[in-house]
PDB file of N, CA, C and O in Angstrom:
ATOM      1  N   MET A   1     -24.632  -2.792  -3.880  1.00  0.00           N
ATOM      2  CA  MET A   1     -23.432  -2.245  -4.437  1.00  0.00           C
ATOM      3  C   MET A   1     -22.831  -1.267  -3.424  1.00  0.00           C
ATOM      4  O   MET A   1     -23.534  -0.403  -2.901  1.00  0.00           O
ATOM      5  N   SER A   2     -21.544  -1.402  -3.151  1.00  0.00           N
ATOM      6  CA  SER A   2     -20.910  -0.507  -2.168  1.00  0.00           C
ATOM      7  C   SER A   2     -20.440   0.774  -2.872  1.00  0.00           C
ATOM      8  O   SER A   2     -20.107   0.776  -4.057  1.00  0.00           O
ATOM      9  N   LYS A   3     -20.428   1.828  -2.113  1.00  0.00           N
ATOM     10  CA  LYS A   3     -19.944   3.104  -2.624  1.00  0.00           C
ATOM     11  C   LYS A   3     -18.466   3.229  -2.300  1.00  0.00           C
ATOM     12  O   LYS A   3     -18.023   2.812  -1.230  1.00  0.00           O
ATOM     13  N   ARG A   4     -17.717   3.790  -3.205  1.00  0.00           N
ATOM     14  CA  ARG A   4     -16.316   4.050  -2.921  1.00  0.00           C
ATOM     15  C   ARG A   4     -16.119   5.565  -2.807  1.00  0.00           C
ATOM     16  O   ARG A   4     -16.874   6.365  -3.360  1.00  0.00           O
ATOM     17  N   ARG A   5     -15.086   5.910  -2.077  1.00  0.00           N
ATOM     18  CA  ARG A   5     -14.758   7.317  -1.936  1.00  0.00           C
ATOM     19  C   ARG A   5     -14.276   7.888  -3.260  1.00  0.00           C
ATOM     20  O   ARG A   5     -13.509   7.223  -3.957  1.00  0.00           O
ATOM     21  N   PRO A   6     -14.692   9.091  -3.636  1.00  0.00           N
ATOM     22  CA  PRO A   6     -14.160   9.679  -4.854  1.00  0.00           C
ATOM     23  C   PRO A   6     -12.681   9.953  -4.701  1.00  0.00           C
ATOM     24  O   PRO A   6     -12.203  10.255  -3.607  1.00  0.00           O
ATOM     25  N   ARG A   7     -11.969   9.846  -5.787  1.00  0.00           N
ATOM     26  CA  ARG A   7     -10.528  10.084  -5.804  1.00  0.00           C
ATOM     27  C   ARG A   7     -10.255  11.302  -6.667  1.00  0.00           C
ATOM     28  O   ARG A   7     -11.105  11.752  -7.436  1.00  0.00           O
ATOM     29  N   ALA A   8      -9.038  11.825  -6.516  1.00  0.00           N
ATOM     30  CA  ALA A   8      -8.640  12.973  -7.320  1.00  0.00           C
ATOM     31  C   ALA A   8      -8.741  12.657  -8.805  1.00  0.00           C
ATOM     32  O   ALA A   8      -9.046  13.534  -9.613  1.00  0.00           O
ATOM     33  N   SER A   9      -8.485  11.404  -9.162  1.00  0.00           N
ATOM     34  CA  SER A   9      -8.520  11.027 -10.570  1.00  0.00           C
ATOM     35  C   SER A   9      -9.924  11.008 -11.136  1.00  0.00           C
ATOM     36  O   SER A   9     -10.086  10.866 -12.348  1.00  0.00           O
ATOM     37  N   ASP A  10     -10.952  11.146 -10.301  1.00  0.00           N
ATOM     38  CA  ASP A  10     -12.336  11.147 -10.764  1.00  0.00           C
ATOM     39  C   ASP A  10     -12.762  12.512 -11.306  1.00  0.00           C
ATOM     40  O   ASP A  10     -13.843  12.626 -11.885  1.00  0.00           O
ATOM     41  N   SER A  11     -11.960  13.524 -11.135  1.00  0.00           N
ATOM     42  CA  SER A  11     -12.341  14.884 -11.545  1.00  0.00           C
ATOM     43  C   SER A  11     -12.450  14.986 -13.041  1.00  0.00           C
ATOM     44  O   SER A  11     -11.485  14.693 -13.747  1.00  0.00           O
ATOM     45  N   PRO A  12     -13.627  15.404 -13.563  1.00  0.00           N
ATOM     46  CA  PRO A  12     -13.806  15.476 -15.014  1.00  0.00           C
ATOM     47  C   PRO A  12     -13.016  16.587 -15.685  1.00  0.00           C
ATOM     48  O   PRO A  12     -12.758  16.507 -16.886  1.00  0.00           O
ATOM     49  N   ASP A  13     -12.618  17.631 -14.942  1.00  0.00           N
ATOM     50  CA  ASP A  13     -11.889  18.719 -15.571  1.00  0.00           C
ATOM     51  C   ASP A  13     -10.388  18.540 -15.463  1.00  0.00           C
ATOM     52  O   ASP A  13      -9.628  19.461 -15.763  1.00  0.00           O
ATOM     53  N   ASP A  14      -9.959  17.377 -15.044  1.00  0.00           N
ATOM     54  CA  ASP A  14      -8.554  17.077 -14.882  1.00  0.00           C
ATOM     55  C   ASP A  14      -7.886  17.001 -16.266  1.00  0.00           C
ATOM     56  O   ASP A  14      -8.391  16.317 -17.156  1.00  0.00           O
ATOM     57  N   SER A  15      -6.774  17.687 -16.449  1.00  0.00           N
ATOM     58  CA  SER A  15      -6.095  17.665 -17.745  1.00  0.00           C
ATOM     59  C   SER A  15      -5.233  16.423 -17.946  1.00  0.00           C
ATOM     60  O   SER A  15      -4.776  16.164 -19.059  1.00  0.00           O
ATOM     61  N   TRP A  16      -5.010  15.663 -16.896  1.00  0.00           N
ATOM     62  CA  TRP A  16      -4.223  14.443 -17.021  1.00  0.00           C
ATOM     63  C   TRP A  16      -5.090  13.317 -17.504  1.00  0.00           C
ATOM     64  O   TRP A  16      -6.152  13.056 -16.939  1.00  0.00           O
ATOM     65  N   ASN A  17      -4.649  12.646 -18.544  1.00  0.00           N
ATOM     66  CA  ASN A  17      -5.337  11.450 -19.029  1.00  0.00           C
ATOM     67  C   ASN A  17      -4.420  10.280 -18.704  1.00  0.00           C
ATOM     68  O   ASN A  17      -3.306  10.194 -19.220  1.00  0.00           O
ATOM     69  N   GLU A  18      -4.889   9.384 -17.852  1.00  0.00           N
ATOM     70  CA  GLU A  18      -4.034   8.281 -17.404  1.00  0.00           C
ATOM     71  C   GLU A  18      -3.578   7.386 -18.541  1.00  0.00           C
ATOM     72  O   GLU A  18      -2.524   6.759 -18.429  1.00  0.00           O
ATOM     73  N   GLU A  19      -4.317   7.301 -19.616  1.00  0.00           N
ATOM     74  CA  GLU A  19      -3.945   6.436 -20.726  1.00  0.00           C
ATOM     75  C   GLU A  19      -2.980   7.102 -21.679  1.00  0.00           C
ATOM     76  O   GLU A  19      -2.249   6.416 -22.394  1.00  0.00           O
ATOM     77  N   GLU A  20      -2.960   8.435 -21.706  1.00  0.00           N
ATOM     78  CA  GLU A  20      -2.174   9.140 -22.707  1.00  0.00           C
ATOM     79  C   GLU A  20      -1.057  10.009 -22.164  1.00  0.00           C
ATOM     80  O   GLU A  20      -0.452  10.765 -22.924  1.00  0.00           O
ATOM     81  N   THR A  21      -0.766   9.927 -20.884  1.00  0.00           N
ATOM     82  CA  THR A  21       0.264  10.777 -20.319  1.00  0.00           C
ATOM     83  C   THR A  21       1.633  10.411 -20.812  1.00  0.00           C
ATOM     84  O   THR A  21       2.051   9.256 -20.735  1.00  0.00           O
ATOM     85  N   ASP A  22       2.319  11.389 -21.312  1.00  0.00           N
ATOM     86  CA  ASP A  22       3.698  11.242 -21.772  1.00  0.00           C
ATOM     87  C   ASP A  22       4.615  11.028 -20.573  1.00  0.00           C
ATOM     88  O   ASP A  22       4.391  11.628 -19.521  1.00  0.00           O
ATOM     89  N   TRP A  23       5.606  10.216 -20.700  1.00  0.00           N
ATOM     90  CA  TRP A  23       6.492   9.914 -19.571  1.00  0.00           C
ATOM     91  C   TRP A  23       7.219  11.161 -19.109  1.00  0.00           C
ATOM     92  O   TRP A  23       7.466  11.314 -17.913  1.00  0.00           O
ATOM     93  N   GLU A  24       7.570  12.054 -20.017  1.00  0.00           N
ATOM     94  CA  GLU A  24       8.280  13.268 -19.635  1.00  0.00           C
ATOM     95  C   GLU A  24       7.356  14.190 -18.820  1.00  0.00           C
ATOM     96  O   GLU A  24       7.799  14.848 -17.878  1.00  0.00           O
ATOM     97  N   GLU A  25       6.077  14.228 -19.192  1.00  0.00           N
ATOM     98  CA  GLU A  25       5.093  14.995 -18.450  1.00  0.00           C
ATOM     99  C   GLU A  25       4.921  14.440 -17.043  1.00  0.00           C
ATOM    100  O   GLU A  25       4.820  15.199 -16.079  1.00  0.00           O
ATOM    101  N   ALA A  26       4.889  13.136 -16.927  1.00  0.00           N
ATOM    102  CA  ALA A  26       4.733  12.516 -15.623  1.00  0.00           C
ATOM    103  C   ALA A  26       5.983  12.773 -14.750  1.00  0.00           C
ATOM    104  O   ALA A  26       5.856  13.032 -13.553  1.00  0.00           O
ATOM    105  N   ALA A  27       7.149  12.704 -15.331  1.00  0.00           N
ATOM    106  CA  ALA A  27       8.388  12.964 -14.600  1.00  0.00           C
ATOM    107  C   ALA A  27       8.411  14.421 -14.112  1.00  0.00           C
ATOM    108  O   ALA A  27       8.826  14.699 -12.987  1.00  0.00           O
ATOM    109  N   GLU A  28       7.959  15.346 -14.972  1.00  0.00           N
ATOM    110  CA  GLU A  28       7.899  16.742 -14.583  1.00  0.00           C
ATOM    111  C   GLU A  28       6.880  16.941 -13.450  1.00  0.00           C
ATOM    112  O   GLU A  28       7.092  17.753 -12.550  1.00  0.00           O
ATOM    113  N   HIS A  29       5.804  16.208 -13.508  1.00  0.00           N
ATOM    114  CA  HIS A  29       4.782  16.321 -12.457  1.00  0.00           C
ATOM    115  C   HIS A  29       5.358  15.840 -11.117  1.00  0.00           C
ATOM    116  O   HIS A  29       5.026  16.392 -10.068  1.00  0.00           O
ATOM    117  N   CYS A  30       6.202  14.834 -11.149  1.00  0.00           N
ATOM    118  CA  CYS A  30       6.878  14.395  -9.929  1.00  0.00           C
ATOM    119  C   CYS A  30       7.666  15.563  -9.312  1.00  0.00           C
ATOM    120  O   CYS A  30       7.598  15.814  -8.109  1.00  0.00           O
ATOM    121  N   THR A  31       8.404  16.256 -10.163  1.00  0.00           N
ATOM    122  CA  THR A  31       9.199  17.394  -9.712  1.00  0.00           C
ATOM    123  C   THR A  31       8.298  18.476  -9.146  1.00  0.00           C
ATOM    124  O   THR A  31       8.615  19.058  -8.109  1.00  0.00           O
ATOM    125  N   GLN A  32       7.180  18.758  -9.807  1.00  0.00           N
ATOM    126  CA  GLN A  32       6.260  19.781  -9.334  1.00  0.00           C
ATOM    127  C   GLN A  32       5.682  19.450  -7.958  1.00  0.00           C
ATOM    128  O   GLN A  32       5.550  20.330  -7.108  1.00  0.00           O
ATOM    129  N   ILE A  33       5.344  18.193  -7.748  1.00  0.00           N
ATOM    130  CA  ILE A  33       4.802  17.788  -6.436  1.00  0.00           C
ATOM    131  C   ILE A  33       5.885  17.956  -5.354  1.00  0.00           C
ATOM    132  O   ILE A  33       5.625  18.476  -4.269  1.00  0.00           O
ATOM    133  N   TYR A  34       7.098  17.504  -5.680  1.00  0.00           N
ATOM    134  CA  TYR A  34       8.223  17.641  -4.740  1.00  0.00           C
ATOM    135  C   TYR A  34       8.456  19.089  -4.365  1.00  0.00           C
ATOM    136  O   TYR A  34       8.627  19.419  -3.191  1.00  0.00           O
ATOM    137  N   GLU A  35       8.462  19.957  -5.376  1.00  0.00           N
ATOM    138  CA  GLU A  35       8.704  21.391  -5.141  1.00  0.00           C
ATOM    139  C   GLU A  35       7.558  22.044  -4.382  1.00  0.00           C
ATOM    140  O   GLU A  35       7.782  22.924  -3.551  1.00  0.00           O
ATOM    141  N   LYS A  36       6.346  21.622  -4.661  1.00  0.00           N
ATOM    142  CA  LYS A  36       5.174  22.165  -3.939  1.00  0.00           C
ATOM    143  C   LYS A  36       5.348  21.910  -2.439  1.00  0.00           C
ATOM    144  O   LYS A  36       5.056  22.776  -1.615  1.00  0.00           O
ATOM    145  N   ILE A  37       5.817  20.733  -2.104  1.00  0.00           N
ATOM    146  CA  ILE A  37       6.061  20.416  -0.706  1.00  0.00           C
ATOM    147  C   ILE A  37       7.199  21.258  -0.146  1.00  0.00           C
ATOM    148  O   ILE A  37       7.101  21.797   0.956  1.00  0.00           O
ATOM    149  N   GLU A  38       8.277  21.366  -0.914  1.00  0.00           N
ATOM    150  CA  GLU A  38       9.430  22.166  -0.484  1.00  0.00           C
ATOM    151  C   GLU A  38       9.038  23.617  -0.182  1.00  0.00           C
ATOM    152  O   GLU A  38       9.583  24.239   0.730  1.00  0.00           O
ATOM    153  N   GLU A  39       8.106  24.135  -0.945  1.00  0.00           N
ATOM    154  CA  GLU A  39       7.712  25.528  -0.798  1.00  0.00           C
ATOM    155  C   GLU A  39       6.625  25.744   0.239  1.00  0.00           C
ATOM    156  O   GLU A  39       6.206  26.880   0.464  1.00  0.00           O
ATOM    157  N   ALA A  40       6.164  24.681   0.872  1.00  0.00           N
ATOM    158  CA  ALA A  40       5.131  24.816   1.920  1.00  0.00           C
ATOM    159  C   ALA A  40       5.690  25.588   3.094  1.00  0.00           C
ATOM    160  O   ALA A  40       6.861  25.451   3.446  1.00  0.00           O
ATOM    161  N   PRO A  41       4.822  26.418   3.708  1.00  0.00           N
ATOM    162  CA  PRO A  41       5.262  27.160   4.898  1.00  0.00           C
ATOM    163  C   PRO A  41       5.725  26.212   6.017  1.00  0.00           C
ATOM    164  O   PRO A  41       5.260  25.076   6.112  1.00  0.00           O
ATOM    165  N   SER A  42       6.628  26.688   6.841  1.00  0.00           N
ATOM    166  CA  SER A  42       7.220  25.816   7.859  1.00  0.00           C
ATOM    167  C   SER A  42       6.194  25.282   8.870  1.00  0.00           C
ATOM    168  O   SER A  42       6.345  24.164   9.364  1.00  0.00           O
ATOM    169  N   ASP A  43       5.148  26.072   9.182  1.00  0.00           N
ATOM    170  CA  ASP A  43       4.147  25.585  10.134  1.00  0.00           C
ATOM    171  C   ASP A  43       3.374  24.399   9.541  1.00  0.00           C
ATOM    172  O   ASP A  43       3.002  23.483  10.275  1.00  0.00           O
ATOM    173  N   ILE A  44       3.133  24.405   8.240  1.00  0.00           N
ATOM    174  CA  ILE A  44       2.461  23.281   7.597  1.00  0.00           C
ATOM    175  C   ILE A  44       3.429  22.095   7.526  1.00  0.00           C
ATOM    176  O   ILE A  44       3.026  20.954   7.749  1.00  0.00           O
ATOM    177  N   TRP A  45       4.675  22.355   7.223  1.00  0.00           N
ATOM    178  CA  TRP A  45       5.681  21.307   7.198  1.00  0.00           C
ATOM    179  C   TRP A  45       5.734  20.600   8.556  1.00  0.00           C
ATOM    180  O   TRP A  45       5.794  19.373   8.629  1.00  0.00           O
ATOM    181  N   ASP A  46       5.711  21.402   9.633  1.00  0.00           N
ATOM    182  CA  ASP A  46       5.755  20.810  10.966  1.00  0.00           C
ATOM    183  C   ASP A  46       4.568  19.899  11.220  1.00  0.00           C
ATOM    184  O   ASP A  46       4.717  18.814  11.783  1.00  0.00           O
ATOM    185  N   ALA A  47       3.401  20.337  10.808  1.00  0.00           N
ATOM    186  CA  ALA A  47       2.177  19.590  11.027  1.00  0.00           C
ATOM    187  C   ALA A  47       2.095  18.317  10.174  1.00  0.00           C
ATOM    188  O   ALA A  47       1.536  17.305  10.596  1.00  0.00           O
ATOM    189  N   ALA A  48       2.665  18.394   8.968  1.00  0.00           N
ATOM    190  CA  ALA A  48       2.536  17.290   8.009  1.00  0.00           C
ATOM    191  C   ALA A  48       3.866  16.629   7.706  1.00  0.00           C
ATOM    192  O   ALA A  48       4.023  16.013   6.652  1.00  0.00           O
ATOM    193  N   PHE A  49       4.826  16.746   8.610  1.00  0.00           N
ATOM    194  CA  PHE A  49       6.184  16.287   8.341  1.00  0.00           C
ATOM    195  C   PHE A  49       6.254  14.869   7.803  1.00  0.00           C
ATOM    196  O   PHE A  49       6.824  14.643   6.735  1.00  0.00           O
ATOM    197  N   ASP A  50       5.687  13.912   8.520  1.00  0.00           N
ATOM    198  CA  ASP A  50       5.765  12.514   8.100  1.00  0.00           C
ATOM    199  C   ASP A  50       5.116  12.293   6.739  1.00  0.00           C
ATOM    200  O   ASP A  50       5.662  11.585   5.893  1.00  0.00           O
ATOM    201  N   PHE A  51       3.958  12.896   6.530  1.00  0.00           N
ATOM    202  CA  PHE A  51       3.253  12.752   5.253  1.00  0.00           C
ATOM    203  C   PHE A  51       4.068  13.367   4.130  1.00  0.00           C
ATOM    204  O   PHE A  51       4.287  12.724   3.103  1.00  0.00           O
ATOM    205  N   PHE A  52       4.523  14.609   4.309  1.00  0.00           N
ATOM    206  CA  PHE A  52       5.313  15.277   3.262  1.00  0.00           C
ATOM    207  C   PHE A  52       6.577  14.499   2.930  1.00  0.00           C
ATOM    208  O   PHE A  52       6.918  14.321   1.761  1.00  0.00           O
ATOM    209  N   GLU A  53       7.275  14.033   3.970  1.00  0.00           N
ATOM    210  CA  GLU A  53       8.518  13.308   3.742  1.00  0.00           C
ATOM    211  C   GLU A  53       8.239  12.017   2.955  1.00  0.00           C
ATOM    212  O   GLU A  53       8.994  11.656   2.052  1.00  0.00           O
ATOM    213  N   SER A  54       7.151  11.331   3.310  1.00  0.00           N
ATOM    214  CA  SER A  54       6.795  10.112   2.591  1.00  0.00           C
ATOM    215  C   SER A  54       6.461  10.387   1.135  1.00  0.00           C
ATOM    216  O   SER A  54       6.882   9.644   0.248  1.00  0.00           O
ATOM    217  N   ILE A  55       5.713  11.441   0.885  1.00  0.00           N
ATOM    218  CA  ILE A  55       5.356  11.767  -0.503  1.00  0.00           C
ATOM    219  C   ILE A  55       6.597  12.142  -1.301  1.00  0.00           C
ATOM    220  O   ILE A  55       6.740  11.743  -2.457  1.00  0.00           O
ATOM    221  N   GLN A  56       7.496  12.911  -0.687  1.00  0.00           N
ATOM    222  CA  GLN A  56       8.709  13.284  -1.408  1.00  0.00           C
ATOM    223  C   GLN A  56       9.549  12.061  -1.772  1.00  0.00           C
ATOM    224  O   GLN A  56      10.091  11.984  -2.874  1.00  0.00           O
ATOM    225  N   GLU A  57       9.657  11.110  -0.851  1.00  0.00           N
ATOM    226  CA  GLU A  57      10.400   9.881  -1.151  1.00  0.00           C
ATOM    227  C   GLU A  57       9.746   9.123  -2.296  1.00  0.00           C
ATOM    228  O   GLU A  57      10.433   8.626  -3.189  1.00  0.00           O
ATOM    229  N   LYS A  58       8.405   9.032  -2.273  1.00  0.00           N
ATOM    230  CA  LYS A  58       7.683   8.298  -3.304  1.00  0.00           C
ATOM    231  C   LYS A  58       7.822   8.951  -4.670  1.00  0.00           C
ATOM    232  O   LYS A  58       8.092   8.261  -5.653  1.00  0.00           O
ATOM    233  N   VAL A  59       7.640  10.285  -4.756  1.00  0.00           N
ATOM    234  CA  VAL A  59       7.712  10.934  -6.065  1.00  0.00           C
ATOM    235  C   VAL A  59       9.149  10.919  -6.604  1.00  0.00           C
ATOM    236  O   VAL A  59       9.360  10.844  -7.814  1.00  0.00           O
ATOM    237  N   LYS A  60      10.122  10.990  -5.710  1.00  0.00           N
ATOM    238  CA  LYS A  60      11.518  10.897  -6.156  1.00  0.00           C
ATOM    239  C   LYS A  60      11.801   9.536  -6.784  1.00  0.00           C
ATOM    240  O   LYS A  60      12.394   9.434  -7.858  1.00  0.00           O
ATOM    241  N   SER A  61      11.357   8.493  -6.077  1.00  0.00           N
ATOM    242  CA  SER A  61      11.551   7.135  -6.565  1.00  0.00           C
ATOM    243  C   SER A  61      10.772   6.901  -7.878  1.00  0.00           C
ATOM    244  O   SER A  61      11.282   6.295  -8.821  1.00  0.00           O
ATOM    245  N   MET A  62       9.539   7.393  -7.905  1.00  0.00           N
ATOM    246  CA  MET A  62       8.701   7.238  -9.079  1.00  0.00           C
ATOM    247  C   MET A  62       9.328   7.951 -10.276  1.00  0.00           C
ATOM    248  O   MET A  62       9.345   7.415 -11.384  1.00  0.00           O
ATOM    249  N   LYS A  63       9.836   9.145 -10.052  1.00  0.00           N
ATOM    250  CA  LYS A  63      10.474   9.888 -11.161  1.00  0.00           C
ATOM    251  C   LYS A  63      11.673   9.119 -11.694  1.00  0.00           C
ATOM    252  O   LYS A  63      11.857   9.032 -12.908  1.00  0.00           O
ATOM    253  N   GLU A  64      12.485   8.565 -10.817  1.00  0.00           N
ATOM    254  CA  GLU A  64      13.647   7.779 -11.262  1.00  0.00           C
ATOM    255  C   GLU A  64      13.207   6.594 -12.117  1.00  0.00           C
ATOM    256  O   GLU A  64      13.819   6.299 -13.144  1.00  0.00           O
ATOM    257  N   THR A  65      12.153   5.924 -11.692  1.00  0.00           N
ATOM    258  CA  THR A  65      11.649   4.771 -12.455  1.00  0.00           C
ATOM    259  C   THR A  65      11.085   5.221 -13.802  1.00  0.00           C
ATOM    260  O   THR A  65      11.366   4.605 -14.830  1.00  0.00           O
ATOM    261  N   ILE A  66      10.311   6.266 -13.799  1.00  0.00           N
ATOM    262  CA  ILE A  66       9.703   6.787 -15.040  1.00  0.00           C
ATOM    263  C   ILE A  66      10.809   7.185 -16.033  1.00  0.00           C
ATOM    264  O   ILE A  66      10.734   6.860 -17.218  1.00  0.00           O
ATOM    265  N   GLU A  67      11.811   7.875 -15.543  1.00  0.00           N
ATOM    266  CA  GLU A  67      12.899   8.322 -16.423  1.00  0.00           C
ATOM    267  C   GLU A  67      13.740   7.140 -16.930  1.00  0.00           C
ATOM    268  O   GLU A  67      14.176   7.144 -18.082  1.00  0.00           O
ATOM    269  N   SER A  68      13.966   6.150 -16.095  1.00  0.00           N
ATOM    270  CA  SER A  68      14.797   5.014 -16.529  1.00  0.00           C
ATOM    271  C   SER A  68      14.062   4.120 -17.527  1.00  0.00           C
ATOM    272  O   SER A  68      14.681   3.559 -18.431  1.00  0.00           O
ATOM    273  N   THR A  69      12.742   3.986 -17.366  1.00  0.00           N
ATOM    274  CA  THR A  69      11.978   3.157 -18.283  1.00  0.00           C
ATOM    275  C   THR A  69      11.394   3.926 -19.446  1.00  0.00           C
ATOM    276  O   THR A  69      10.952   3.348 -20.438  1.00  0.00           O
ATOM    277  N   ARG A  70      11.400   5.272 -19.305  1.00  0.00           N
ATOM    278  CA  ARG A  70      10.820   6.157 -20.323  1.00  0.00           C
ATOM    279  C   ARG A  70       9.357   5.790 -20.583  1.00  0.00           C
ATOM    280  O   ARG A  70       8.883   5.754 -21.719  1.00  0.00           O
ATOM    281  N   ARG A  71       8.664   5.518 -19.465  1.00  0.00           N
ATOM    282  CA  ARG A  71       7.266   5.132 -19.545  1.00  0.00           C
ATOM    283  C   ARG A  71       6.572   5.495 -18.214  1.00  0.00           C
ATOM    284  O   ARG A  71       7.137   5.330 -17.133  1.00  0.00           O
ATOM    285  N   ALA A  72       5.357   5.983 -18.330  1.00  0.00           N
ATOM    286  CA  ALA A  72       4.540   6.255 -17.146  1.00  0.00           C
ATOM    287  C   ALA A  72       3.253   5.431 -17.289  1.00  0.00           C
ATOM    288  O   ALA A  72       2.454   5.649 -18.200  1.00  0.00           O
ATOM    289  N   SER A  73       3.078   4.497 -16.380  1.00  0.00           N
ATOM    290  CA  SER A  73       1.887   3.638 -16.452  1.00  0.00           C
ATOM    291  C   SER A  73       0.659   4.408 -15.949  1.00  0.00           C
ATOM    292  O   SER A  73       0.794   5.385 -15.212  1.00  0.00           O
ATOM    293  N   PRO A  74      -0.518   3.971 -16.344  1.00  0.00           N
ATOM    294  CA  PRO A  74      -1.745   4.589 -15.816  1.00  0.00           C
ATOM    295  C   PRO A  74      -1.788   4.553 -14.287  1.00  0.00           C
ATOM    296  O   PRO A  74      -2.273   5.496 -13.662  1.00  0.00           O
ATOM    297  N   ALA A  75      -1.294   3.488 -13.687  1.00  0.00           N
ATOM    298  CA  ALA A  75      -1.293   3.376 -12.210  1.00  0.00           C
ATOM    299  C   ALA A  75      -0.348   4.423 -11.597  1.00  0.00           C
ATOM    300  O   ALA A  75      -0.648   4.983 -10.543  1.00  0.00           O
ATOM    301  N   GLN A  76       0.783   4.683 -12.249  1.00  0.00           N
ATOM    302  CA  GLN A  76       1.699   5.709 -11.732  1.00  0.00           C
ATOM    303  C   GLN A  76       1.053   7.096 -11.822  1.00  0.00           C
ATOM    304  O   GLN A  76       1.133   7.894 -10.888  1.00  0.00           O
ATOM    305  N   VAL A  77       0.426   7.361 -12.942  1.00  0.00           N
ATOM    306  CA  VAL A  77      -0.233   8.650 -13.139  1.00  0.00           C
ATOM    307  C   VAL A  77      -1.344   8.839 -12.110  1.00  0.00           C
ATOM    308  O   VAL A  77      -1.497   9.921 -11.544  1.00  0.00           O
ATOM    309  N   SER A  78      -2.107   7.792 -11.876  1.00  0.00           N
ATOM    310  CA  SER A  78      -3.181   7.852 -10.891  1.00  0.00           C
ATOM    311  C   SER A  78      -2.593   8.102  -9.487  1.00  0.00           C
ATOM    312  O   SER A  78      -3.126   8.902  -8.718  1.00  0.00           O
ATOM    313  N   ALA A  79      -1.513   7.421  -9.176  1.00  0.00           N
ATOM    314  CA  ALA A  79      -0.871   7.605  -7.865  1.00  0.00           C
ATOM    315  C   ALA A  79      -0.367   9.036  -7.710  1.00  0.00           C
ATOM    316  O   ALA A  79      -0.503   9.624  -6.637  1.00  0.00           O
ATOM    317  N   LEU A  80       0.208   9.597  -8.760  1.00  0.00           N
ATOM    318  CA  LEU A  80       0.679  10.975  -8.700  1.00  0.00           C
ATOM    319  C   LEU A  80      -0.471  11.925  -8.436  1.00  0.00           C
ATOM    320  O   LEU A  80      -0.359  12.841  -7.620  1.00  0.00           O
ATOM    321  N   LYS A  81      -1.576  11.704  -9.129  1.00  0.00           N
ATOM    322  CA  LYS A  81      -2.762  12.568  -8.913  1.00  0.00           C
ATOM    323  C   LYS A  81      -3.232  12.486  -7.475  1.00  0.00           C
ATOM    324  O   LYS A  81      -3.531  13.512  -6.864  1.00  0.00           O
ATOM    325  N   ASN A  82      -3.300  11.307  -6.935  1.00  0.00           N
ATOM    326  CA  ASN A  82      -3.777  11.107  -5.578  1.00  0.00           C
ATOM    327  C   ASN A  82      -2.814  11.710  -4.562  1.00  0.00           C
ATOM    328  O   ASN A  82      -3.251  12.305  -3.577  1.00  0.00           O
ATOM    329  N   MET A  83      -1.521  11.564  -4.786  1.00  0.00           N
ATOM    330  CA  MET A  83      -0.542  12.173  -3.892  1.00  0.00           C
ATOM    331  C   MET A  83      -0.627  13.701  -3.917  1.00  0.00           C
ATOM    332  O   MET A  83      -0.565  14.358  -2.878  1.00  0.00           O
ATOM    333  N   GLU A  84      -0.769  14.244  -5.116  1.00  0.00           N
ATOM    334  CA  GLU A  84      -0.868  15.701  -5.217  1.00  0.00           C
ATOM    335  C   GLU A  84      -2.147  16.189  -4.555  1.00  0.00           C
ATOM    336  O   GLU A  84      -2.151  17.238  -3.910  1.00  0.00           O
ATOM    337  N   SER A  85      -3.211  15.451  -4.706  1.00  0.00           N
ATOM    338  CA  SER A  85      -4.469  15.808  -4.052  1.00  0.00           C
ATOM    339  C   SER A  85      -4.303  15.855  -2.545  1.00  0.00           C
ATOM    340  O   SER A  85      -4.818  16.770  -1.900  1.00  0.00           O
ATOM    341  N   GLY A  86      -3.601  14.898  -1.970  1.00  0.00           N
ATOM    342  CA  GLY A  86      -3.338  14.891  -0.533  1.00  0.00           C
ATOM    343  C   GLY A  86      -2.502  16.063  -0.082  1.00  0.00           C
ATOM    344  O   GLY A  86      -2.772  16.672   0.953  1.00  0.00           O
ATOM    345  N   VAL A  87      -1.486  16.376  -0.860  1.00  0.00           N
ATOM    346  CA  VAL A  87      -0.639  17.548  -0.549  1.00  0.00           C
ATOM    347  C   VAL A  87      -1.485  18.815  -0.602  1.00  0.00           C
ATOM    348  O   VAL A  87      -1.420  19.655   0.295  1.00  0.00           O
ATOM    349  N   ASP A  88      -2.278  18.943  -1.663  1.00  0.00           N
ATOM    350  CA  ASP A  88      -3.119  20.126  -1.813  1.00  0.00           C
ATOM    351  C   ASP A  88      -4.092  20.285  -0.652  1.00  0.00           C
ATOM    352  O   ASP A  88      -4.317  21.396  -0.172  1.00  0.00           O
ATOM    353  N   ARG A  89      -4.671  19.166  -0.199  1.00  0.00           N
ATOM    354  CA  ARG A  89      -5.580  19.253   0.958  1.00  0.00           C
ATOM    355  C   ARG A  89      -4.883  19.778   2.199  1.00  0.00           C
ATOM    356  O   ARG A  89      -5.438  20.601   2.927  1.00  0.00           O
ATOM    357  N   TRP A  90      -3.653  19.297   2.445  1.00  0.00           N
ATOM    358  CA  TRP A  90      -2.890  19.804   3.580  1.00  0.00           C
ATOM    359  C   TRP A  90      -2.633  21.298   3.455  1.00  0.00           C
ATOM    360  O   TRP A  90      -2.771  22.052   4.418  1.00  0.00           O
ATOM    361  N   LEU A  91      -2.261  21.705   2.262  1.00  0.00           N
ATOM    362  CA  LEU A  91      -1.946  23.129   2.044  1.00  0.00           C
ATOM    363  C   LEU A  91      -3.192  23.993   2.173  1.00  0.00           C
ATOM    364  O   LEU A  91      -3.139  25.073   2.760  1.00  0.00           O
ATOM    365  N   GLU A  92      -4.313  23.528   1.630  1.00  0.00           N
ATOM    366  CA  GLU A  92      -5.554  24.309   1.675  1.00  0.00           C
ATOM    367  C   GLU A  92      -6.136  24.401   3.072  1.00  0.00           C
ATOM    368  O   GLU A  92      -6.646  25.457   3.446  1.00  0.00           O
ATOM    369  N   LYS A  93      -6.078  23.341   3.852  1.00  0.00           N
ATOM    370  CA  LYS A  93      -6.699  23.359   5.166  1.00  0.00           C
ATOM    371  C   LYS A  93      -5.848  24.149   6.161  1.00  0.00           C
ATOM    372  O   LYS A  93      -6.313  24.496   7.247  1.00  0.00           O
ATOM    373  N   ASN A  94      -4.622  24.424   5.790  1.00  0.00           N
ATOM    374  CA  ASN A  94      -3.716  25.128   6.709  1.00  0.00           C
ATOM    375  C   ASN A  94      -3.337  26.513   6.203  1.00  0.00           C
ATOM    376  O   ASN A  94      -2.355  27.096   6.663  1.00  0.00           O
ATOM    377  N   GLU A  95      -4.107  27.038   5.263  1.00  0.00           N
ATOM    378  CA  GLU A  95      -3.807  28.383   4.749  1.00  0.00           C
ATOM    379  C   GLU A  95      -4.183  29.435   5.754  1.00  0.00           C
ATOM    380  O   GLU A  95      -4.004  30.626   5.498  1.00  0.00           O
TER     381      GLU A  95
END
C-alpha cells in the first residue's frame, strides 16, 4: 500500500465539512483567501508572485461559479482548503 502526502483537508480540527459546506460560506472563503494574499507583505508577494497570482485567479473563478450555481461541491471545498494551506505556508515560512 502506498502512502500519500497528508493534505490540509485531513486536519481533524478543521471546521469545514466538505459534505455540509453552505455555498455562501464557500464563496466567502474565496474572498478571504483572495484578501489574505492581497494583505501579504510585498517581500512575500515578490517571492511568491506566480503562485499568489494563480491562486487569486482560481479563487475568483471558483467564487463566480459557486455564486452562479448557488452550490459548493465537496471537491471545490477541498480545493479551497488546499489553496489556503499553500498560501498559509508561504506566509508562515516568510514571517
